[in-house]
C-alpha positions in Angstrom: -40.7 0.1 -16.3 -38.9 0.9 -19.3 -37.0 4.0 -17.7 -36.1 0.8 -15.0 -34.5 -1.9 -17.4 -32.7 1.3 -18.9 -30.8 2.1 -15.9 -30.1 -1.4 -15.0 -28.4 -2.0 -18.2 -26.3 1.3 -17.9 -25.6 0.6 -14.2 -24.7 -3.0 -15.2 -22.5 -1.6 -18.4 -20.6 0.9 -16.1 -19.7 -2.1 -13.6 -18.5 -3.7 -16.6 -16.0 -1.3 -17.8 -14.5 -0.9 -14.4 -14.2 -4.2 -13.6 -12.3 -4.4 -17.5 -10.2 -1.2 -16.3 -8.9 -2.6 -13.2 -7.9 -5.9 -14.8 -6.2 -4.2 -16.9 -4.3 -2.2 -14.8 -3.6 -5.1 -12.7 -2.2 -7.0 -15.6 0.0 -4.0 -16.8 1.3 -3.9 -13.3 1.7 -7.5 -13.3 3.5 -7.3 -16.1 5.8 -4.1 -15.6 7.1 -6.3 -12.3 7.7 -9.6 -14.2 10.0 -7.5 -17.0 12.0 -5.4 -14.6 15.8 -6.5 -14.1 17.4 -4.8 -11.4 20.4 -2.5 -12.7 22.1 -3.5 -9.6 21.5 -5.5 -6.8 20.8 -2.9 -4.4 19.2 0.4 -4.8 15.8 2.3 -6.0 15.8 3.0 -9.6 12.3 4.6 -11.7 9.8 2.5 -13.5 7.2 3.2 -16.5 4.8 5.2 -14.4 6.1 8.2 -12.4 3.5 7.1 -9.4 5.7 4.0 -9.0 9.6 3.2 -8.6 11.5 0.1 -8.2 13.4 -1.2 -5.0 15.8 -3.7 -5.4 17.1 -6.0 -2.4 19.8 -8.6 -3.4 18.6 -8.7 -6.7 14.5 -9.1 -6.1 12.7 -6.1 -7.4 9.9 -4.6 -5.5 7.3 -2.2 -6.8 7.3 0.9 -4.5 4.2 3.6 -4.5 5.0 7.0 -4.1 2.3 8.4 -1.5 -1.0 10.5 -2.0 -0.2 12.0 -5.3 3.7 12.0 -5.2 5.8 11.4 -8.3 9.2 9.7 -8.2 12.0 11.7 -9.4 15.0 9.6 -11.0 16.8 12.7 -10.5 17.0 13.2 -6.9 15.5 9.4 -5.9 12.9 10.8 -3.9 9.0 10.7 -4.3 7.9 14.8 -4.8 5.1 16.4 -5.4 3.6 16.6 -8.8 5.3 19.6 -10.8 8.6 19.5 -8.8 10.2 16.6 -10.4 11.7 15.4 -13.7 9.9 12.3 -14.9 8.4 11.7 -17.5 8.1 7.8 -17.5 11.8 6.9 -17.8 12.8 3.5 -19.1 14.1 1.8 -16.5 16.1 -1.0 -18.0 18.9 1.3 -19.2 18.8 3.2 -15.8 21.9 3.1 -13.0 22.1 4.2 -10.3 24.4 4.9 -7.4 23.3 3.6 -3.8 24.4 2.5 -0.5 23.2 -0.2 2.1 20.7 2.4 3.9 19.7 3.9 0.9 18.2 0.8 -0.5 16.7 0.0 2.8 13.2 -1.4 2.0 12.5 -4.7 3.3 10.1 -7.3 1.9 8.0 -5.9 4.6 6.5 -3.5 2.1 4.3 -6.3 0.2 3.2 -8.3 3.4 1.0 -7.3 6.3 2.3 -5.6 9.2 2.0 -7.3 12.8 -1.7 -5.7 14.5 0.3 -2.9 16.3 -0.7 -0.3 14.2 -4.9 0.3 13.2 -5.5 2.6 10.3 -6.9 5.3 11.2 -8.9 5.3 7.7 -9.7 2.6 5.3 -7.3 4.0 2.9 -3.9 6.4 3.4 -0.5 7.1 4.8 0.6 7.4 7.9 3.7 7.8 10.2 5.3 5.2 12.4 3.9 6.0 15.6 7.5 5.2 17.1 9.6 6.5 14.5 7.1 9.3 12.9 9.8 11.1 11.2 12.1 8.3 9.8 11.8 6.6 6.1 9.4 4.3 7.2 5.9 4.7 7.0 2.6 2.8 6.8 0.3 2.6 3.7 -3.4 1.6 4.6 -5.2 -0.4 1.9 -8.6 -1.7 2.7 -7.8 -0.9 6.5 -4.9 -3.2 6.2 -1.3 -1.7 7.2 1.6 -2.4 5.0 4.8 -1.5 6.0 6.4 0.5 3.6 10.0 2.7 3.2 10.5 6.1 1.3 12.9 5.9 -1.8 16.7 7.4 -1.5 17.5 8.8 1.8 14.4 11.0 1.8 12.1 10.4 5.1 8.2 10.0 5.5 7.0 13.8 6.8 4.2 13.2 9.1 2.6 16.7 8.7 2.5 16.5 4.7 2.1 12.4 4.6 4.6 12.2 1.4 8.4 11.1 1.3 10.7 14.0 1.3 14.4 15.0 1.7 15.3 15.2 5.2 16.3 18.8 5.3 12.2 19.9 3.7 10.6 17.9 6.3 8.6 18.6 9.3 10.4 17.1 12.2 11.7 17.8 15.5 15.3 16.9 15.9 15.6 13.8 18.7 19.9 13.6 18.3 22.1 16.4 18.5 24.5 15.8 15.6 28.4 15.8 16.7 29.0 17.1 13.2 27.1 18.6 10.4 26.9 15.5 8.1 27.4 11.8 8.8 25.8 8.5 9.9 25.5 7.8 13.6 24.2 5.0 16.4 21.2 5.9 18.4 22.7 5.9 22.2 25.6 3.3 21.1 23.2 0.5 20.5 23.8 -2.0 17.8 20.5 -2.3 16.1 19.0 -1.6 13.2 18.1 2.0 13.5 20.9 5.1 13.3 20.6 8.8 12.6 21.9 10.5 9.4 22.6 14.5 10.0 22.0 16.7 7.6 23.3 20.2 7.6 23.2 19.9 11.7 19.9 18.2 11.6 19.1 14.5 12.8 16.7 12.3 11.4 16.4 8.4 12.4 16.8 5.9 9.6 16.8 2.1 9.2 19.0 -0.7 7.9 17.0 -3.3 5.6 16.3 -6.5 7.3 18.9 -8.6 9.0 21.2 -5.5 9.2 22.2 -3.9 11.8 24.1 -0.5 12.7 27.8 -1.0 13.3 28.8 1.6 16.2 32.4 1.3 14.7 32.3 1.4 11.0 29.1 3.6 11.1 27.3 2.0 8.2 24.7 -1.1 8.1 26.3 -4.2 7.5 24.9 -8.5 8.2 24.1 -8.5 11.7 26.7 -11.7 11.6 29.4 -9.3 11.0 29.0 -6.6 13.6 31.5 -5.9 15.7 29.0 -4.8 19.0 
């Protein structure tokens, strides 16, 4: 009887400690989000924790998480495997970063539930988008619910390694013949939010931010109402 009571007390203490730790983490995460001011209206910036980074869209910060055990590298602005980056817990409010329209191209959809077109293979994990398996988009599954996420900077989601990597190191099969070694190009002459980026002659699909399309003449992402197509 005494042993049963002792086990019950130990379990209660264990669960209480776990709850306190979880609540503290949530509080710290909320505080980190509320205290951050975007150095620039659009771009990606390191956070106080190496596994997270901030995505700024029109001056509004969104906390993003590197997939798996990868860590955000403030120099290359991509999520890299542990030990392959220079993150040491950077203070983000003093950091400035150059960015372009598409390299800051995460949308607020990373914080809302996506439509029921994707079913999580497991309760948690990171998975490529079936329609674009080698792009800067991927799904984050939390408790079986899929959330659309975006790789930082010009990185793309590797469908094999299941992390965001630089385009030239991704295990992807080219689907577009690059007219030149580098540059951005429309998809089949269409006017949509998707386009191809060529790096060293290899093509990678990218996505403009929400309400932007890739202009086939200017060859960059612009507001849809300003597009010449």
